[in-house]
N, C-alpha and C positions, 0 to 999 in steps of 0.2 A: 643405830642411826647416828649417834654422836661421832663415832669413829669414822663413819662414812662422810659426814660433813667435813671433818678435819682433813680427810683424804681429798675431798673435792677442792678445798682451798690450796692444798699442796699442788694439785694438778692444774690450777689456773694458769701459771706461766707456761705456755706452750706455743709452738709455732702457729698452730691453727688459730688459737685465740688472738695471737698477735695480728694475723691477717684480718680477722673479724673486727678487731679494735681499729685497725687502720682504715678498713673499709667503712665501718660505722662512723669513724671520726670524719672521714671525707664526706660521707653523706650528711652528717650533722653540720659540717662547715658549709656545704652547699645550701642546706636548708636555712642556715643562719642568714643568708642573703635575703631570704623571703620572710624572716621572722616578723618584722614590723608590718609588712603587707598582709600576711595571714591574720595577724592580731587585729589590724584595722578593719578587715573585711569579714572576719568570722567571729572574733571576740565580741561578746555582747549581742550578737545577732539572735533575736528571739526564736526564729524558726529553727536555726541550727541548734540552739541551746535546748529546745524542746525535743528535737529528734535524738540528740546525743545524751540527754539527761540520764536515761537508764544505765549508760555506760559507766557512770561514776560509781553506782552501786555495784554493778557487775564486777568492776575492777577491784573492789574491796572484798567482796564476798566469795566469788567463784574460784579464783586461783587457790587460796588457802583452804576454803571450805571444801572444794572439790578434791583437793589433795588429801586432806584428813579423812574425808568420807571414803575415798578409795582405799586408803590404808586400813581404816577401821573395818570396812566391808571384807577385805581380804583376810584380816585376822579373825573376825567373827565367823566367817564361813570356811575357814581353814583352806584358803586358796592362796598359796604362796606367790603365784605369779601376779595376782591382783595386788597383794600387799607389797610386793616388790615395786610395782608401778607406783603405788601410793607413796612408798618411801622415796623414790626418785623425784616424784612431784613435790613432796614436802622439802626435800633437800634443795631442789632447784629454787624454791621460794626463799629459803634461808640465804643461799648464795647470792641470788639476785638482789635481795634487800640489803644485804651487807655491802655489796658493791655500790648500790645506789646511795646508801647513807654516807659511805666514805666519800663518794664524789660530790654529793650535795654539800657536805660541810668542808670540803676542800675548795670547791669552786665558788661557793657563796654567791650564786647568781640570783638577782632579784626576779621575782615572778612578774608577769605582765600586769597583774592587779596591784602590785607593790605591797602585798600582804606580808611577805617574808623573803629571806635570802636563801631559799633552798629549792630553787626552780630546776636546776640541772643535775641529773636527768629526771625524766618522769618515772616515778615509782609505779604508777598504774601500768605504764607500757612495759616496764621491766618485769613485773609480776605476771602479766598475762602472756607475754611472749616466752617467758621461761616455762610456764605451764604448757603452752602450745608446743614448744620445742621438745620438751621431755615426753609429751604425749606422742608426738610424731615418731620419736625414737623407738617407742615400744609398739605402737599400733600402725604406723605407716601413714601415708598421706590421705588415704581414704577417710580416716577418722580425724586426722589433724587439720584438714582444710577448714572445717567449720570452726575449729579452735583458733586457727590463725585469723580467720575472718572476724571472729569475736574479739581477738586481741587487737586487731586493727581498729575495730569500732570503739573499743575502750580507749585506746591510745588517742584517737581523734576526739573523743569526748572531752579531753582536757583543754582543747583549744577554744570552743565557744564560751566556756566559763572563765576564760582568761587566767587559768591556773598555770598554764605552761606555754612556752614558746614552741614553735614548730620544731626547732632543732633539739629541744629537750625531749620531745616525743621520739624523734628519729634515733637519738643515742640511747634512750631508755629501752627501745626495742632491741638495739644491739646488745645492751647489757643482759637483757633477758635471754637472747639467743645464746650468748656466751655461757650463761649460767646453766641453761638447759643442756647444752652440748657437753659441758664439763662434767656435770653430774652423771650423764649417761655414757661417758667415754669408755667405761669398762665393759660395755656391752660387746657381745661377740661380733656382730655384723657391722660393717662400715656404714658411715653416714651416706645417705643418697645425695646430699648436697654438701659440697665443700668449697671453700674459698682458697685459691692457691695463687702464688706469684707466677707471672709469666713475663717474658721480656717486654719491657715498656709499660708494665702495669700489673693488673690482677684479673683473674677470671673465676667465675662461678661454675663449678663442674656439677652436673647432675647425672646420676647413674641409677638404673633400675635396681630394686632390691626385692628379693623373694623372702617370704616368711614361712616358717614351719608352723602349720596349724594342727 
């Protein structure tokens, strides 16, 4: 696994990841225009805070716990495919958090509640989107849709508590997607969703994918 993590970091500089970085950066820049508005209207809102409160715990426990549990299950049951999925899930968490920490201590952005200078990007969003992306790579959209829905819920949970700006969450999700796709880039089948450059901008391409069962 250690060797695999090293290979993942070597594979980070790629054209595909550049496109996702630019796209996510553009999305975060657009979201930045609404940062204060979202914070004023959602931050500290008791109804929103109560609804999203479970997301704070889910974002801490599920990505890493689910990754380790999947790997352990595969090893204990002697199911190589399951342990391989678990390995990729764990590595996606390592890569996502490494990128997140590097950005946090480079940008030094103050949190909305002014508690610290490590707001950008959201680690919760990065972890959950890395988990969902790696899961989609192995199992397809049928199983990944709930994971992405959960990741979005967790990412949104950082807003009512005033722990993150809207743009922190947007770019955190981008970091997670990049981590998940990088870790699973050695898989045989192509990604069903890709970001590519086109004249005058960029486009998201979606292609069907078949699985061998």
